[in-house]
Steps between C-alpha positions, in 0.01 A plus 500: 500500500558575874287809473215291357522250789500786742187643340326161526598466869462851623128503528474189710787603719339841554173340601684262738689786658183704544304210666796448738535864570133560552473193725781637719358859508132423569555417878700818538242705310223355723690602823587850360172631347550824303605607158862390530405134531275515189764701310756209568248248364417716197874540436558120495207473260631779276850343499350167385306677233809688386707182485236314298477794255878492489465144350304636217753774446781240485321265257354766264834594311571126425152454367520805275855396384377164374253683266287268309671181613263217580534305821557201282780671304850356502720572803588754632215723375219261585647435845550866573156589391345220709702608816413859438127427466520291813668783684231745381220256596660436849549864558152587395352220723690608801402870455144378520590282805669795673204726431278236648709482807475879540123508484443343844737744658275787382185335608592343825683602820827310573331323793197364294 
């Protein structure tokens, strides 16, 4: 059950960590133009993307283990399936959010 809660929370926490890290790195990247500054920003985005994908990896086995159980099934299968689907959805959503956060890094300079 802890693994499923981690799967649900990992995506939002990855995004929060990415936003805070990028916010801290942008002034430094603006003062130090060059590939190293951009690589640091890309690395933060890639880490957020990997953590959000990790949420999917954590939730997938639990979803598969419940087999054909319905979300309305008796506990614990129904609850486990619901939490697993929530973890999969949260992970997928924050994979998209992380990708959307990386796009401006590619298109804009850090000072823009």
